[in-house]
SEVEXTOR-894082 format. One record per atom (N, C-alpha, C, CB): residue in three letters; x, y, z. Coordinates in pm, whole numbers, padded with zeros to 5 digits, always signed. Glycine has a CB too. Layout:
<pts>
ALAXYZ
...
</pts>
This chain:
<pts>
MET+00085-00115+00005
MET-00004-00002-00001
MET+00089+00122+00007
MET-00115-00006+00118
ILE+00054+00222-00080
ILE+00128+00342-00102
ILE+00074+00447+00004
ILE+00110+00393-00255
ALA+00182+00499+00082
ALA+00135+00595+00181
ALA+00111+00733+00114
ALA+00239+00608+00298
MET-00003+00793+00150
MET-00035+00921+00098
MET+00038+01029+00163
MET-00176+00945+00108
PRO+00092+01133+00093
PRO+00167+01236+00165
PRO+00066+01315+00260
PRO+00240+01335+00061
ARG+00116+01354+00369
ARG+00036+01433+00460
ARG+00006+01566+00412
ARG+00099+01443+00586
ARG-00112+01612+00424
ARG-00147+01752+00373
ARG-00144+01846+00488
ARG-00291+01757+00305
LEU-00072+01958+00459
LEU-00064+02058+00569
LEU-00196+02124+00572
LEU+00053+02163+00551
PRO-00227+02180+00698
PRO-00347+02253+00715
PRO-00349+02377+00633
PRO-00367+02284+00854
SER-00466+02430+00594
SER-00466+02547+00514
SER-00459+02667+00601
SER-00586+02552+00425
TRP-00435+02782+00551
TRP-00434+02910+00630
TRP-00568+02931+00690
TRP-00397+03033+00543
ARG-00670+02889+00619
ARG-00803+02916+00672
ARG-00824+02837+00801
ARG-00912+02879+00567
SER-00788+02706+00803
SER-00809+02633+00915
SER-00721+02685+01036
SER-00783+02491+00883
LEU-00603+02734+01011
LEU-00517+02786+01109
LEU-00574+02921+01165
LEU-00378+02803+01050
TYR-00649+02990+01080
TYR-00711+03117+01134
TYR-00814+03076+01244
TYR-00785+03204+01016
TRP-00894+02984+01213
TRP-01009+02942+01297
TRP-00956+02882+01420
TRP-01101+02841+01225
LEU-00843+02814+01414
LEU-00781+02752+01537
LEU-00720+02864+01621
LEU-00668+02644+01499
ALA-00658+02971+01556
ALA-00601+03073+01627
ALA-00707+03167+01696
ALA-00512+03147+01537
ALA-00818+03181+01629
ALA-00934+03254+01687
ALA-00981+03179+01814
ALA-01052+03265+01581
GLY-00995+03054+01812
GLY-01037+02978+01926
GLY-00933+02980+02036
GLY-01067+02840+01886
ALA-00808+02979+02003
ALA-00692+02985+02100
ALA-00694+03124+02167
ALA-00550+02959+02026
LEU-00739+03225+02093
LEU-00739+03358+02150
LEU-00851+03367+02258
LEU-00758+03466+02036
LEU-00964+03319+02232
LEU-01068+03313+02336
LEU-01032+03222+02443
LEU-01198+03271+02282
ALA-00972+03103+02417
ALA-00932+03019+02532
ALA-00823+03084+02614
ALA-00885+02883+02486
GLY-00728+03156+02555
GLY-00622+03220+02610
GLY-00680+03328+02718
GLY-00535+03282+02495
ASN-00784+03391+02687
ASN-00845+03492+02770
ASN-00901+03420+02889
ASN-00955+03573+02693
ALA-00975+03303+02867
ALA-01032+03222+02970
ALA-00933+03181+03070
ALA-01097+03106+02914
VAL-00818+03138+03016
VAL-00706+03088+03105
VAL-00652+03206+03190
VAL-00586+03023+03017
ALA-00638+03322+03127
ALA-00577+03444+03186
ALA-00670+03495+03291
ALA-00550+03556+03080
MET-00803+03470+03284
MET-00882+03510+03388
MET-00861+03421+03519
MET-01022+03507+03340
GLN-00818+03307+03498
GLN-00797+03213+03620
GLN-00669+03255+03684
GLN-00790+03055+03580
LEU-00579+03323+03611
LEU-00446+03338+03671
LEU-00417+03480+03726
LEU-00340+03302+03568
THR-00494+03581+03678
THR-00487+03715+03723
THR-00613+03786+03736
THR-00408+03787+03641
PRO-00622+03875+03834
PRO-00742+03946+03847
PRO-00756+04063+03747
PRO-00752+03995+03985
GLU-00648+04089+03671
GLU-00643+04198+03580
GLU-00737+04171+03457
GLU-00497+04222+03536
VAL-00758+04047+03425
VAL-00836+04009+03321
VAL-00965+03966+03371
VAL-00773+03910+03243
ASN-01074+04053+03348
ASN-01207+04032+03399
ASN-01306+04040+03296
ASN-01241+04126+03501
TRP-01319+03923+03215
TRP-01429+03925+03117
TRP-01553+03852+03171
TRP-01384+03861+02983
GLY-01663+03908+03117
GLY-01794+03837+03143
GLY-01834+03758+03020
GLY-01910+03939+03180
ALA-01947+03696+03032
ALA-02009+03618+02919
ALA-02027+03706+02796
ALA-02148+03560+02962
GLU-02070+03821+02817
GLU-02097+03911+02707
GLU-01966+03948+02630
GLU-02167+04037+02759
ASP-01854+03965+02709
ASP-01726+03991+02643
ASP-01681+03886+02551
ASP-01624+04010+02741
PHE-01696+03751+02601
PHE-01660+03640+02517
PHE-01756+03629+02396
PHE-01660+03511+02600
LEU-01878+03652+02415
LEU-01970+03642+02302
LEU-01938+03753+02200
LEU-02119+03652+02350
LEU-01911+03880+02238
LEU-01875+03985+02151
LEU-01755+03952+02075
LEU-01856+04108+02222
MET-01649+03907+02153
MET-01523+03876+02088
MET-01533+03753+01987
MET-01417+03846+02198
GLY-01608+03667+02025
GLY-01638+03550+01930
GLY-01709+03593+01815
GLY-01719+03442+01993
LEU-01807+03684+01822
LEU-01870+03736+01718
LEU-01780+03821+01618
LEU-01976+03812+01771
LEU-01702+03903+01688
LEU-01606+03986+01612
LEU-01504+03902+01531
LEU-01531+04079+01707
LEU-01447+03799+01600
LEU-01355+03714+01533
LEU-01421+03623+01417
LEU-01289+03627+01639
GLY-01548+03587+01443
GLY-01624+03519+01348
GLY-01646+03606+01223
GLY-01753+03476+01409
LEU-01688+03729+01253
LEU-01692+03823+01130
LEU-01574+03848+01053
LEU-01734+03948+01167
VAL-01464+03857+01132
VAL-01342+03883+01059
VAL-01300+03771+00970
VAL-01234+03911+01152
GLY-01332+03649+01029
GLY-01297+03529+00954
GLY-01385+03511+00827
GLY-01312+03406+01044
LEU-01503+03543+00841
LEU-01603+03539+00729
LEU-01562+03651+00627
LEU-01758+03561+00784
ALA-01534+03762+00662
ALA-01489+03878+00580
ALA-01355+03828+00504
ALA-01460+04014+00678
GLY-01262+03772+00585
GLY-01133+03720+00516
GLY-01163+03614+00409
GLY-01034+03654+00624
GLU-01256+03524+00447
GLU-01302+03418+00351
GLU-01350+03481+00227
GLU-01414+03331+00410
GLY-01439+03584+00253
GLY-01506+03656+00126
GLY-01397+03718+00042
GLY-01613+03777+00170
VAL-01293+03786+00102
VAL-01194+03849+00025
VAL-01112+03745-00049
VAL-01108+03935+00111
LEU-01085+03636+00013
LEU-01005+03530-00061
LEU-01083+03457-00168
LEU-00953+03425+00036
ARG-01211+03452-00150
ARG-01287+03385-00265
ARG-01320+03479-00373
ARG-01418+03323-00217
LEU-01349+03611-00338
LEU-01396+03704-00442
LEU-01281+03773-00522
LEU-01484+03810-00377
VAL-01168+03799-00460
VAL-01068+03877-00527
VAL-00959+03771-00580
VAL-01005+03990-00425
ARG-00929+03800-00697
ARG-00826+03705-00770
ARG-00682+03753-00770
ARG-00865+03687-00921
THR-00663+03889-00774
THR-00521+03927-00779
THR-00461+03926-00642
THR-00504+04065-00843
ARG-00332+03901-00640
ARG-00257+03896-00518
ARG-00257+04039-00444
ARG-00111+03848-00550
ALA-00241+04151-00511
ALA-00241+04282-00455
ALA-00384+04310-00391
ALA-00203+04388-00567
GLY-00489+04266-00471
GLY-00621+04293-00426
GLY-00648+04222-00294
GLY-00722+04251-00531
ARG-00602+04089-00290
ARG-00614+04011-00162
ARG-00550+04075-00048
ARG-00556+03876-00177
VAL-00421+04117-00070
VAL-00348+04179+00040
VAL-00416+04301+00089
VAL-00211+04213-00001
LEU-00461+04382-00001
LEU-00533+04504+00031
LEU-00665+04478+00106
LEU-00561+04580-00096
GLY-00741+04381+00057
GLY-00863+04343+00115
GLY-00850+04279+00259
GLY-00931+04248+00022
LEU-00744+04197+00278
LEU-00715+04137+00409
LEU-00666+04244+00499
LEU-00612+04023+00400
ALA-00578+04343+00458
ALA-00531+04451+00534
ALA-00652+04541+00581
ALA-00429+04531+00452
GLY-00744+04546+00493
GLY-00866+04638+00529
GLY-00945+04570+00637
GLY-00965+04668+00402
VAL-00963+04434+00621
VAL-01030+04363+00719
VAL-00963+04373+00860
VAL-01041+04223+00674
ALA-00832+04354+00855
ALA-00755+04357+00982
ALA-00758+04499+01044
ALA-00606+04313+00956
LEU-00752+04597+00959
LEU-00762+04740+01015
LEU-00895+04766+01068
LEU-00731+04848+00907
ALA-01003+04723+01009
ALA-01141+04732+01058
ALA-01151+04664+01202
ALA-01240+04662+00954
PHE-01097+04539+01200
PHE-01097+04469+01333
PHE-01034+04546+01438
PHE-01028+04339+01327
LEU-00909+04596+01409
LEU-00841+04661+01518
LEU-00903+04791+01559
LEU-00701+04683+01483
LEU-00966+04861+01468
LEU-01035+04977+01498
LEU-01158+04953+01590
LEU-01075+05040+01372
VAL-01240+04855+01568
VAL-01352+04816+01655
VAL-01302+04767+01783
VAL-01438+04711+01593
TRP-01198+04684+01777
TRP-01146+04629+01910
TRP-01088+04746+01992
TRP-01032+04515+01887
ALA-01024+04839+01938
ALA-00970+04952+02011
ALA-01086+05029+02074
ALA-00885+05044+01918
GLN-01196+05055+01993
GLN-01303+05130+02044
GLN-01378+05055+02159
GLN-01396+05163+01932
LEU-01382+04933+02147
LEU-01445+04856+02251
LEU-01367+04841+02374
LEU-01477+04727+02202
ALA-01240+04845+02357
ALA-01148+04844+02481
ALA-01156+04961+02560
ALA-01005+04829+02444
VAL-01175+05077+02505
VAL-01185+05195+02579
VAL-01323+05251+02605
VAL-01110+05291+02515
GLY-01420+05176+02561
GLY-01561+05204+02590
GLY-01631+05304+02500
GLY-01572+05251+02726
ILE-01580+05324+02379
ILE-01642+05433+02292
ILE-01773+05377+02240
ILE-01544+05477+02167
VAL-01774+05248+02196
VAL-01888+05191+02139
VAL-01989+05136+02245
VAL-01845+05083+02048
</pts>
């Protein structure tokens, strides 16, 4: 029997794993230090935000065909995420 070569995980699966690890990391940090104090609504909002970023990134990768367009689209998604995250962190939104 011929062994099939192992397929490396795609960048898309790595994103979803990293998003889950980010949420899990905050849950662990809450157990270790009182400085991280998230409630259920914080986890829900961050999960929603990371989910929307992932879906927007998927959309950019599926709809845009040029390398430059993909880079600009993903940079725009990342910039929008950071803007919303910063506003939520200081309580503007």
